[in-house]
N, C-alpha and C positions, 0 to 999 in steps of 0.2 A: 504493499499500499504506500502510495506517495501522495503528499499534498504539496503543491508547488504554486508559488506566486508567478504571475505571468512574467516571463523573461528570465526566471531563475530555474536552475536545474536541481540545486540542493534541496532535500526536503525541509520545508519550513511550515509553520502554522502562523498565518498572518491574518490579522482581523482589522487592518486598516480600511477606511472607507473607499480608498482608491484601489484596493487590491481585488483580485478575483481568485477563486480557489480552484485548483485542479486536483480531482481525485482519481486514483487509479486503484481499482479493487479487482483482483483476479480470481480470488476464491469466493464463490457466491453461495450463500445459504438461503433457501427459499422455505418458508414455513407455511405449509398448507398446499394441498393438490386439488383445490377446487378451481373454479374458472379463473381466478386471479393468479393463482400459483401456476396454472397451466400456461396462461397467457405470458407470464414472466419467463418461465422455463423456455418456452418457445422462442421468445425474443433473444434471450442470451444464447440459445443453441444456434439460432440463425446467424447471429453476429459471428460465431466461430465458423460457421459454414461459409459465410462470405469471405472470411479471412483465408480459409482454405482454397476457395475459388481464385482469390486474387494471387495466392501464392503459386498456383499451379504453373502459370506461365513465367514466373519470375524466379523460381527456386526449385531445387530438387528435394526439398524437405518433405518428408512423409508425416503429415500431421495426424495420420490415423492412429499411430501408436505413440506419438510424441506431441502431446497438447501443450507442452511448456512454452511454446512460442505463439500461441493463440491469445486472443484478448482475454479469455477466461480459462483458466487452467482446471477449474472444477466448478460444476454446477449441480448442486445437491438439493433435491426437494424432499422434504420431510412431511409425512402424512400420518396422523395418529390412527386414523381408521384403516380398514383393510382394502380400500379401494379409492380411486380418484373420484372427483365429482363434487366434493364439499357439501354445500347446502342442498344440493339437488339429489343427494342420496337419501331415500326414504327409510325410515325406521319404524316398523309397525307398532313397536313399543316406545314409550317415552318415559324414562325414569330420570327425571330432573331433580337436582338438589338446588335449593335457593332459600334465602332468608326472607322473612316477612316482616318489615318491608326489605326491599333490596334496591336502594335508590342512589347508590354511589359506589365508587370503585372499592372503598374500604369494606362495604358490606357484601361485596359479590363473593360468591362461594366458587372456587375453582372446580371445574368439572372433574369427577372422580372416575376411576376405572369402572366402577360398578354401574355407571350410567350406560355403559356400552350395551347394545342390543345383542341379546343371546341368539337372535335369529339371523341378523345380517353382520354382526361384528362391528357395526358403525355406531358413532356416537349420535345421540338424538339431534334431529334437525326439525325445523318448524313445518315441514311438509305434512299435509293431511290429505285424507281421501278426497277425491273430486276437486283438487286444487288445479286451477288454470292460471296461466300467466296473466298479468295485468298490463303487458306490453305486447304490441303486435310482433310476430315472429321475425318480420323483416327488419324491424327496428332493434330488436334485442340481440340478434345474431352477431357472431363475429365477422370480421371484414371479408374473409375469403372462404367461409363455409356456410352455405344457406340451409335452413331448415327444409325438410322434404316438402315439395310443392303441394302434396296432397293433404298436408296437415291443415287444420283450421287456423285462422289468423291468431288466435289465442290458444296455443296448445296446452295440453295437460302436463302434469308433472312427469308421467311416464315418457312423453315425447321429448321433454327437455332433458331428462336423464339420459336417453339414448343419444341425444345431440351432443351432450357433454363428453360422452364416451367416444363418439365418433371423432370429435375434435381432438381428444387426448390421443387417440390411436393414430390419426392421420397426420397430426401436426407436432406431436411431442414424442410419443412412445416409438414412433417409426425410427427415431434416432437413439433408441436405448443401447445400441452397440457402441456409440461413441464413448471413448474412454474417459472423457471428462464429465460425462452425464450420468447421474444416479438418482433414481426414485426409491426412497426408503419408505414403504408402507408399514403400518403397525409400529410407528416410531414417533414418540412424543418428545418434543422439546420441553424439558423440565424447567431449564433456566438459561437465560442468555444475559451475559454481562460483558461489557466492553473493557478490555485491559489496555490502559493508555501506555503502559511500559512496553507491551509486545505489539501494540497497534493492531489488535485483532479481537474479534468477538470469540469468546470462549462459551460454547453451548453444552450444557449437560443434557444427554440424550437418554431415553429409556425405551426398551422394546416393549410392546404391548401385545404379544401373542396371546390368542384366546386360551390356549391350553398350556401355557408356559407357567412354571413356578417361580421364575426369575424376573417378574415384571417390575420388581423394586430395584433391580440392578441398573446403575447408570454408568455412562461413559462419556468422555469429552470429545468434541470436535471443534475446530477453529475455522474462522472465516474472516475474510477481509470486509465483507459487507453482508448485511442480514436484510432480507426482504420479508416483511410480515404480510402474509396473504391469507389470514385466517378468517376474514369476514367479520361481521358485526352481529351475529345472531347466536352467540354462545351463552351470553349471560343475560338472562331476562331482567328487564327493568320493572320493578314493582314499586309504585310511588307509596309514600307513607301518608296514612290518614289515621285519625285518632281511632283507636280500637282495633286496628288491623292485627297488630302483634299479639293481642290477647285473644283473638277470635278463635284460634285453633284449641287453645287450652280451655276456654270457657264454653265454647259451643263446638265440640269435636265433630258433631255430625254435619257441619258445614264445611264443604271441600273448597279449598282455594288453590287454583292452579294458574299458570301462565298459558297463553295460547300456543307456546311451543309444545305443550304436552297434548293439545287437542289433536285427535286423529279422525274420529268419525262421529256423526250426529247420533247413531244408535246407542252410543255409550251414555247419552243423556236423555234416554226415553223417559217421558213423564216426570222430568225434573223441572224444578223452578230455577231458572238461571238468570244471573245478572252478568253481563259482559261489560267490562271497563275498557273504553276505547273505541273510537268510531272510524278508524282508518280502514284500510283494505281488508286486513285479516278480521278485525272485529266485525265489520259489516258482513263479510262473506260467511263467517261462522254463525252470526245471528240468523242469516238467511237459511242456512242448513238446519239449524236448531228449530226454526219455526214449524218444522214438520215433525219433530220427534219430542221436543221438550213440552212440558205442560203450559209454561208461559216463558217468554224471553223479554228481559229488560236490558236496556243499554244506558251506561253513563258516558256522556260525551263531553268534550271540552269546548266544542263549538255551540254557543247558545242558539245559533240559527237552526240548529238540527233538533232541538229539544221539542218533545211531544209530537213528532212527526211520525205517523204510521201509514203514510200514503203508499199507494201501490207502485211508486217509482222504484221501490226496492225489488220489484218483480224481475226475475231473470228472463232473458229472451228465450223463446222457444227453441233456438238452436242448441242450447245446453240442455234442454229437456227437463229443467227443474226450475221452479220459481218459488218465490216467497209464498208461504201458506196464507192466503187471504183471510183465513179465520183465526190466525194467531200471529198477526204482524208484531214485531218488536215495538215496545214502547221506549221512547228515549227520554232520558233524564239529564240534568246538568251534572256537574263534577260532584263526587262523593265529599261530604263535609265530615262525616264520622260514621263509624260502625259501632252500634251499641249492643253489646251482648246482653246487657241487663234488660233493655227494652226490646231486645230481638228485633232491631230495625236498622236499616241503612238510611241514613239521613242525607239529603242532598243539599247543595248550596242555596237552593230557593226555598228551603224549608220543608219540601215535601219529603215523604219517607215511604219506604216499602218494607214488608217483612224480610227478615234475613232469608236469603234464598238457599236452596240445597247446594248450589254451586256458584262460585264467583270465578269468572274467567277473566284474567287480566290480559288484554290485547294492547299492551301500552309499549311495545318495542323493547329495545335492548340497550344495555350499557356498552359503551366502547372500553373494553377491558382486554388487556393482553398480559395474562397472569405469569407467563414465562419470561417476560422482560421485567427486570428490576425497575420499579417505577422511578427510582433515583438513578438516572443514567449518567455514567461518567462522560463528561463533555470532551470533545475533540480539541477544543481550542483553549489555550492558556487563559484567555480572558474570561472563560466560563469555568473557573476552577471548582465551582460548587456543583454537585450532582443536581441534574435538572429533573423535575417531575413530568412525566410524559402525559398523564391523563388523570382526571377526576372521576371518570366514568361517563361524563357527559360531553366533554370537550377534549379532543386530543390536541395538546398545545403545541405551538411553535413548529409548524410545518411549512416548509417552503414549497410553493406550488401544491399545497394540499397533500404533500407526498413525502418529502425529505425532512427528517428531523433536524432542525436548524442547529442545534448545539452538537450534534453528531450526525452529519449527512451520510454516514455509512449505515445509517438505519433508515429504511423506507417502510411506510405504512401504507398499503394499497387499500382503495376503496373507502376512505373515510367520508367523503361528501355524500349527502343523502339526496333523495329525489333525483336519481340518476338512472341511466341505462348502464348496467354494470359491465357487460362484456366488452363493448367498445371502449368504455373508460379504462378498463384494465389494459387493453392493447396500447393505448396511447401512453398511459403511465408506464408500462414495461419498456416501451420505445425510449421514453425520455430517461429512465433510470439506467438503462443499458448504456446510453450514450454518456451519461454522467460518469459511470464507473469505468468506462474506457478512457476517460480523460478528454473526450471530444468536446463535451459541453462544460464549460467552466461555470462555477457558482459565484454569486455575488459574495461580498464579504459578510462576516457574521453580523456586523452592524447594519448593513443593508437588508439582509434577510430578516433581521428582527424588526426593522422599520416597516417592512412589507407586511409582516405578521400583524403588527399593531394596526395597520390600515385595514386588514381583513376583519379583525375582531370588533372593529368599530361599527361594522355593518350588522343589521338585524339578521338573525340566523345565518351566521357566516358560512356555515358548511351545507346549507340548503342550496343546492346548485340549480336544479331544474334545467331550463333551457340555456343557462350559462354554461352548461357542459359543452355546447358547440364552440363558444369562444375559448374555453379552457383547452380543449383538444386542439383546435387550430393554433393556439399560442404555443402549446408544447411542440407541435410539429414545426412551427416557425422557428423556434429556438434551436431545435435539432438541425433543421435545414441550414440555418445561417452559420451555425458552428461547423458543420461539415463542409459547407461551401468555402468558408474562410480558410479552413485547414487545408483543403485540397486545391483551392483556386478554381474548382469546377462549380460554376453557378447553376448548373443543371442537376445538382444533387436531388435525388428522389429516394424516399424510403421504398423499400421492395413491395410493401403492401398498403401502407397508410398514406392517405392524402388528406386535403382539406375535406371537412364534412360536406357531403353533397346536399344539394337543395332538395332532392327527393326525400332524403332521410330526415331533414329538418321539417319538411312539410308533414310527413307521417308522424313525426314526434309531436309536433304542435297539435295535431288532431287526435292524438291517442285517447284523450278523455272521451271525445265523441265516439270514436270507434269502440272503446271499452264499454261505454254506456249502451250502445247498440247491441253489443254482443253479450257482455256479462251482466248488464243492468245497473252498474254503478260506475 
């Protein structure tokens, strides 16, 4: 690993405003083999393949067995489950451990080995029966692999799972014979800490074989740079309200779960259910439960949705299922308190309902990365105090929503919300690969900190929405400019990625209308 100031060859760490930082990281560790991890692995592999192609006409070096001259000498992907696919791997059982409440990083419980599905070997994901995407297939797909043309515009979870595996097989695992590439399934990153003396990440790993007795044994691996591609749906967010913590002990008959544990409507037959949260999952689950539960109530944060039971919730005939017109969910405002003594859930408008049989929190997730020590050793002398990465709600100090400012040898993929994930991961992978080759120089620490301060002054700084288009185009422009300057070739083009197309933008803008027509919400 080398950090150099422009014009200097000796390794330095310079944080002056007029400096830029050049990083070279050759040993790459990627945590997670879901869509983000696969996109990252592919990009780094292809950078090496391009280097091999360039060398064919200029050198007799055989890179097949000697990757030491390549941009990246090792590209290692770690996945704690027994398969690639990440969040799109369905687990029929969901055994999740969490606190009540679980509203910040300090309260978050690390997922345990015993949460693993005995059926599939995977850790629980939020997928449930009859789940369909809420993005059109042509919007959500990767740049050079289309969904099957015969699939509906909003495919179900089975189709997406097959698609992810097709991407893995054709774009990543096809290169499994490369000496520098390795995919380690059933392998958990237990701890990752940056060692400033050795200038490397030291990661403690653990094998998680289903039938092994040695799952507590750990071993160490080292990397120049670490890419966190674990997603944001591991640790449920359960907000604190008065009485919630005491509910399970005082009224043990009331079940409190997170939507991550929801699998099928039949599990709640004839139950009185309260769903907390009115976004996609909460609305979809309420629709399904209207057919099986005795009654369904929703607590939503948007007062404009309160007390609406109109038939706009009805699904389109194409899905073959609509909201039960005789059991439409009744919407309430936020919960003020849960009173075990009075056996009531009290809402902020003063209304109340009896304590239900089941409370389902569809309230999203915390941004937590338990294997990374929250106090990360900085890369720069000016930041000699370990920096805190996240409080569970905000991942702090990211350059371009991606590189950790105080130690840019850490990348966190997929932090922005309200995005189309697969394309986002591709552009982020492109950018990071160019940074770690030293092609894209970073601004100084002071400049990156200033840019971060500008971001957090915005309302909902990580809610990206249509700003994703500008973001991806910006990453591409930085990469293009850097490579053009380095080579003198102004016609530089990335092999797959270009500016976001007008067709994609138009489809993305009309996603809500398309979804409303097809899914009913």
